[in-house]
N, C-alpha and C positions, 0 to 999 in steps of 0.2 A: 123256332121261340121266339117271338117279339119282344122288342126291347122298348121301354117308355123312353121318348125323345122332347128334348126341349124344344124352344122354337126356331133356333137355330140349327137342329138336326143333329146335333150332337146326342148323343143319350144321355138321360138323366142320370145324376148321382146314385150309385147305390144298386144299379141295375143288373150287374154283371156277375151272377153267382157262379158263371161256369169258371172265370177268370180267379174268383173268390177262393174256389175248389182247389184250383191250381196252386194259390198263392199258400193254402192251408198244409196242403200235399209237400210244397217246398219246404214252410217252416215245420213241419214235421219230419220230412229227411233230417233239415239241418238239426235239428233236437237230437235225434236216433243219433246222427253222427260224432255231433258232441259227446252226448253221453256215452258211447262206446269209446270215442280215444280217449275219454277220463278215466275208464275203468281200465287201459292199457296199464302193466307193469313193466318196465323197463329200467334197468339198472342203470346208475347214471355213467358215460362211460366221457373220459375226457377228450378222446380221440373224435367224437361226435356229440358235442356238447346243444346241437340240437335235437336231434331224436326223433324215432318213427312218430312221436304224438303232435309235430308240427303240421305236416301234410292234414290231416284229419281235422284238425283244430281251425285250420284255415280255410276249410271246404266247407265244414259245417257252419261257419261263421258268415260265409260269404252266401251260402243258402239261406240262411233266417235274414239278413240283410237284404237279398233279392226279393226274398218273402212278403217283408215289409213292404217295402219300394213298391212291390206288384199293387200289395193290397192299398195301400195310399192311394196310386194310380187307378183303382178299378172303383174304388169308394169317391174318388173327385170327379167320376165320367168317362174316365180312360176305357178305351175298349179295344182290344184286337179286333184286325180285321178277318174276315171270312175268306179262306181260300177260294182264289178264283185263274187255278190252272185250267190251260187250256181244254187237257184232257179228262176233269174235274167236273159232273154236272151237280153240286151239292141237291135238285128235287127231286133226283132218285135215293132208295133207299138204300142201305149197304145189300151186297151180293151172298147171303147166307149161303149160297150153295158154291160158293168158293170160299168165303173165311170158315166154315165149320169144317172142311174136311185138310184147311191149310194147318188149324190147329190142332186138328185130331194127328197130323204128321209129327209135330211140334211134341205132342204130349205122348205118343207113341215111341219117340226118341226119347224123351224123358225116361219111360218106365223100362225100355230097352238095355239103356246103354252102360248098366252098370252089371249086367246077366249076357247079353250077347254080344258088348263090347260095340267101339264107336265106326268100325266097319261097319259089319251089319247094319247098327242103329242109324246110322249116318246114311246108308244106301237107301233105308227106308224114307228117313227123313227126306233128302234131294229128289227123290224118284217122287214119294207122295205131296212134294210141296210142286214139282214140274206138272204133274198129273190134278192136283186143285187148280192148276192157274192155266188149263188147257192142254197141255202136251198130248199127244193120244200114239204118237210112236213108240210104243211099249219097249222094242229092243232097245232103240237106240238112246232114249229116257233110260233105261235100266242099266246100257253099258256106261253112259255119261256119270249116270249115280256111282256107279262103283268108283269109277276112275275117279270122281272130287272126293268121295270116302277115303280112297288109298291116299291120295295127293292130301290130305290133309291130317292123314293120321301122321303119313310120315313127316312132313312137314314142320307139324310138331314135334314128332321124336328126335329129327335131327336137326331141323331149323330153332327150335326155341328150346330144346331138350324137356320138354312135359312131354310125360306117357300118359297117352289119351287109354283108355281100358280098351284090350284085345280080346278079353271076353272068351266065346267060345272058339276063337283063331288063334290064343295064346301061342301054341306050339309053329303054329304057322307065318304067323306075322316076324 
């Protein structure tokens, strides 16, 4: 996408449509957070006068302020710099042969986690991600995937006291 430029080589004011989209997204996110915080019904407590509404109100307000500041900056001609990493070639299109299977592994995890449980869906997520990114040692990748799924299951269970769904392995785990 080409941008109009002024004589000094700086983008002309009002040409950063993608940046304005990000500003709009931040504004919508801030408005949703503030709206949701306003709907919280919390009884007043003398021991906790600040309450659970405080942090969402602060975050929502900061999102709105950031959205306005970004929009003003973009409308004045400011523009983000393109990524120039050494391993990024911006002239090549996305590698859909990698992106689609990777997205598929995440969608499969979302669909299976409630039925099959975290260990099964997590194993498929980890193995599918490795496969999408080029791993072709299926046995090793499978063993590592099962190990990662079990470690995260028990890490959440014992370390964070968060019970991930066991699914079909409920009597075993």
